[in-house]
C-alpha atoms as one frame of an Amber mdcrd trajectory, in Angstrom:
protein
  89.288 107.412 116.817  91.001 105.358 114.103  90.370 101.669 113.627  93.350
  99.442 114.521  95.075  97.751 111.599  94.527  94.028 111.178  97.849  92.199
 111.330  99.030  90.383 108.215 100.342  86.825 108.606 103.724  86.179 107.002
 106.263  83.376 107.274 110.022  83.875 107.257 112.366  80.888 107.525 109.472
  78.759 108.713 108.468  81.098 111.524 105.078  82.749 111.437 104.735  86.445
 112.226 101.731  88.736 112.424 102.696  92.252 111.391 100.496  95.340 111.392
 100.705  97.685 108.429  98.868 100.648 106.984  95.601  99.844 105.220  96.202
  99.212 101.530  99.850  98.155 101.981  99.204  94.506 102.802 100.356  93.257
  99.390 103.615  95.213  99.688 104.272  93.695 103.105 103.595  90.177 101.829
 105.835  90.747  98.796 108.673  92.128 100.930 108.317  89.219 103.349 108.557
  86.703 100.518 111.626  88.473  99.148 113.234  88.454 102.606 112.389  84.780
 103.127 113.904  83.851  99.754 117.098  85.806 100.389 117.481  84.417 103.913
 117.035  80.871 102.609 119.692  81.520  99.944 122.175  82.766 102.554 121.380
  79.882 104.910 121.852  77.323 102.114 125.483  78.380 101.637 126.248  76.907
 105.046 128.640  79.779 105.772 126.308  81.721 108.070 124.658  80.101 111.073
 121.881  81.622 113.149 118.811  83.543 112.113 120.130  86.858 113.431 123.363
  86.581 111.476 121.521  85.517 108.342 119.263  88.577 108.669 122.301  90.861
 109.025 123.952  89.332 105.955 120.779  89.754 103.905 120.355  93.358 105.023
 123.962  94.183 104.178 123.306  93.143 100.568 119.752  94.563 100.343 119.283
  97.003  97.448 119.548 100.589  98.651 116.328 101.476  96.838 114.313  99.330
  99.267
């Protein structure tokens, strides 16, 4: 029986999340979370998009296709 993954704590737009990931990929998850947080803050700062869900959609629509 495999050992359950320990969740990784990340913060996005001031909200804390605990996300499980494969062992050895914790740094990737943290890096991606920081990138997402930065992009979401940039979109929010324009004042043109209101609401976390809409901000997330706007960020995803401009996310590099290689991600």
